[in-house]
C-alpha positions, 0 to 999 in steps of 0.5 A: 131301323136297319137290318143285317143278316148273318148266315151260320154254317154249322148248328154247333156254332149257333148253339155255342153262340146262343149259350144256355137259355140264349143268355149270350144273345140276350146279353148282346141285345141288352148291351147294344140295343138290338134285336136278334132273331134266329131263322133257319141258319140265318141270324137277323139283327135289327135296330139303329144303324150303328148298334146293328153294325157293332152287333154284327161285328160282335157276332162275327167275332164270337163265331170266329172264336167258336170256329177255333174251338174256343168256348163262348161264355158271358165273360167272352161276350162282354169282352168282345163287345168292349173290343168292338165298341173301342174299334179293336175288333181286329184283335179278336182273332188273337184271343184264340190263345195257346193252352198254358197248362192243363189242370189235374182235372183236364181243364185247359188254362188259357189267357182270356183277354189280350192283356192276359195273353201279353202277360203269358207271352212276357213270362215265356220270353223274359227272365223277370216279369212284373204283372201289375193289375187289380184283383181278378185279372188272373195274375197269380193263377196264370203265373202258377200255370206257367210255372207248372207247365215249365216244371212238367217240361223239365225246364226247371226243377223247383217251383217256389211260391212266396209272398210277404206275410204281413198285410191288411193291418194284421201282425203274425205275432197276434195270430194263434199257432206255430209259424206254419199255422200263422203264415198258411192263411196268407199263402192259401191263394197259392196253395189253391192254384197249385191244387188246381193244377196238380191235384192234392196228391201230386202236390203233396208228393212234390212238396215232400220231395222239395220240388215245391216250396211255399214260404213267406218272403223272409225265408228267401234271405241269403239263398241263391235259387237256381233252376227254379220258377219263383213267384212273388205274390202280393208284391205291393206289400214288400218294402224297398229292401225286401224287393231288392233282396228278393230280386237278387236271389235269382240264380242260373236257369231260373225265372221270376214272376212278381205280381201285385196291385199297387192300388191295394198297398197295406204298408204304413204310410211312410213306407215305399212299396217295393213293387212301385219302386221296382216298376220305376227302377227296372223300366227298360232293363233288358230281359225284364218285362212289366205288364199292366193289366186293367179292369177289362182283364178281370175274369171274375163276376162282372160286378168286380169290373164295375167295382174296380172301375168305380174305385179308379174313377174315385181315385182320379177325382181325389187326385184332381182335387189335390192337384188344384190345391 
């Protein structure tokens, strides 16, 4: 049995660290197999030697985030435990990220993982950015936040959000209503992100002025998009031809962010995903960044991380079986 003492200078930090009903400390105890006791302004951590060492590093990392004004949540705690286990606790300081954008309700939007931070940095530094990763990694939400920030700073005049309108085995012709009614459900995640950032009234005002455009990918053909921030979502469902068409719409003073998940391709089996091909063709091209996010960047419920990991393991197993044949 090993014991270590950590002193906490300020009560506010202790409150942040422990969380509501001590949920953060209980999570550390469960995940790392240690006991944590608070005495006055000291934390006593006890357990097996290696576990105690990991817990001390995790607690110190969380305290350093709290000292920088970062809120500590279950997601933070789990992510820092993962960094500590993989020997990357030196990178914890990088998590205190800059604010990408502030929502209509005053909530600051910040990258929550190292992968997200690199993704946001890539968007700032490059004309074209490909963000590839599983559901829940914040690919679309952070891209919309970056677009709204650029618009507010008058770096661009227009935000254009688009995605392919046919996916999940459904065809638009069989859906009820006019074209707008047909495509709205496919574009809903983009609307939701914009409503969050701008508020419904401001969103409507910019939409009427033409500063914001949310449209199916087919509407992009034949246009040149200057001074715009263009986001192509669900890009894994584009064909090779659609992706090339979209990339060549880029005009002066514009940025493009392409997001997608190559494990969720809904195209017919004989069609090549435009996103998968773009990742291969554009690798190493100047001013184009390719960011890969993984299950550790998922900021939804912890069960989502486990589901994604389980599918990845299953996919690897299938690939190994096929290679043996």
